[in-house]
N, C-alpha and C positions, 0 to 999 in steps of 0.2 A: 818196789820200783825205785828208780832214783829220780827225784824231782828238783827243778831250779829254784834256788833262792838266792837273794842278792849277796848273802854272805858265804855262797859255795853250794855246790851239790849236796841233798840231803836223801840219804837210804831210808827208805819209809815203806809201810804197807798202806796202800789206798783201795777202794772201790773205784770203778770208772766215774761212778758219779762224783764221788769227793775229789778225783782227779779233775775234773770239768770244773767243778766249783772252785777249786783251789786256783785255776790257771785263769779262770775268769777275772780274778782280782787284778792280774797285771794288764797295764796299759800296753798295748802293742803299738809301736810307731816308729818311725824313720826319720832320719834327718840328713840332710844334704847342704854344703856350702859351696857356692860358686863363684868365682871372680868373674864379675860381668864384662871385664875389659877383655879378656882373653879367651872365656870359656872354660877355663881350667877347673876341674873339681878339686876342691881343697879337703874336702872331708865327706865321708859317706858312712853313715850308720843305719845298716838295713834293718836291725832290731835290737833285742835286749841280748840274747846270747844266742850264737849260732850254734851251739852243742844241742841246746834244746829246742830252739825255735828256727829251723832251717828255711827261713822265706824272707825274701827281701821286700822291705815296705817302701824302699825307695824307688826302684824301677820295675817292681813286679806287682805289688799290692796297688789297688785304687781305693779312693774315697770319694764321697759326693763333696764337692769342694765348697759349696755354699756361698757365702757372701765373698770369699776369695776370688771368684770369678768376676765379681763387678768391675774390676778396673778395666777389663777389656771392652765392657759396654762404655765406661766412660772414655776409653781411649777413642773408640769411633766417634763419640761426640766432639773430642778435641780435635780430631783429623777433619771434621767436618765443619769447622769454624766456630764451635761453642768455645767457652773459655770458663775458668773456674769460678768467674763472678756471674755467668748466666744464670737466670732463674727460671725454675720451673714449680709448677702447682705441687704442692704435698697433698694431692687429693686422689680417691680412687680413679683408676682407669681399667678399663675393660676391654679387653682382647676378643674380637668376635671370631667364630668359626675355627678354633684353635684345633679341632679334631677332623675337620672337613666334612663333619655331620651337623655343623650349626651349634657346638658346644662353644659357650663363653667362658672365659676366665678373669676374674678380678682378684688380683693380690692383695695383701694387706701388710701393713706394718707390723713388725714383731711385737709391739705393744698394743696394736689395734688402734691406735691414735693416728690422727691425720691433722693438718692445720693449711695455712697459707703459701706464701711463696717461700722458696728456699734455694739458696745458690747451690750450684753443683759442687763447689767445695764441702759446703756443710752436708749436703747430701751424701758424699762420698765418706767423710769423717765420720758421720753418725750411722754409716751403713742404712741409710733410709730405703726400704724396699719400693715405695712408691715413686720416688724419684729415679730410681734405677729403670722401673717398668716403664715410666712415661717416656724415658730415653729410648729404652729399646722398641717402643712403639713409634718412635719419631726416626730412628736410625735404621731398624729392621734387623730380624735376626740373621739373615744372610750376610749382612756387612758385620757383624759381630763375630759370626763364624770366620770369615775371611781373616779379619783383624787378628782374632785369637791363633789362627792358623800360622800367620806372618810372625808373631810373636814367638811361635816354638811350640804350641800346643799339638801334639801328634795323635792323641786317642780321637775316637769318634766324636762327633759333635753334631746334635741336631739342631737345625735351625728352626726353632720353636721359641715362642715367647717366655716360657718359665726358663730358658737357658740363662736369661739375664740375673737369675737368683740362684744360680749354680747348681742345677738339677743334674748336670753330668758327673761322671766320676773319672777323676785324673790321677797320675801318678805324681809323686812328690818331686821327682827328678824335672819332669816336664815343666809343672807350675812353677818351680824355682827359676828353672831356665828362662821361662817366659817373662817372669818378674824381671830378671837380669837384663831384659831387652830395654825395658824403661830406664834402668840404671845407666845403660849403655848408649844413650841418645837415640834409642829407636834402632840400633844395630843389634841383630840377633847373631849370637854365635853359639852353634850347637855344643853342648857342654860334653867335654872329654876328660879322661884321666890317664890315659897312656900317652906320653910324648914321643918316646921314640922305642925301637927294638935295637939292642945290640947283640952281636957274638959273643964267643968267650975272649975274643982278643980286642974287643972294644970297637970293632967295625960297626958304624951304623948300617942297620939293614932296613929301617922304615922309619920315617918321621910322621908324627901326627900332630894335627892342629885344627882348630875350629876356623872354618871360613866364614868371615863376615858377611852379612847379608842384610841390607837396609829393610827393617820391617815397616817402618814408619819414620816420619821426618822428625828431628831433633827438637822442632818447635813442638809437635804433638806430645813427643815424650817429657818435655820440660813442663807442659801444661798439665 
């Protein structure tokens, strides 16, 4: 069989087991960069090598996003008149009846530690789970889903408390596009990479471009 290597293809003999072990060493990842001012995609790397890995990790593959989802929770808080200097308790908070059958959920910080008051600025900078969870309990999951949708998230989102810690799976392109909304003063422009189509004589057959849509106020984006 012919296998991938960073130095070029290698012709070799492998058992299926050895092939799986060999390929598990490679980090499968995607990369996209977007101009937040106009939505133009400047670069798109779908994976390591298309010849061997015909799978797009930018717009096809999804990953559990974890703490990268937290800015949408903070975004709702900023929209509802919190500010970076607002303080919350870095203490355990419990969500009641999370499954409709009386089940409770009490998240923890990554290091298991907790403390006193912490500003939202500190909570986001340190990615403190308990601050984000306390915010979620105050602003409510449905508001967070609505905010994330406006920012540019298109994948299914469940309005559940655990969403605040990024339990959902998202695409690299949509998460990057939603982050660009913050950088564009709250105006979302759906990412695109084809600007126009011309015929062989240079006549323009179609033009494309993102349509600006205010997702949230510039004040919220700034905060």
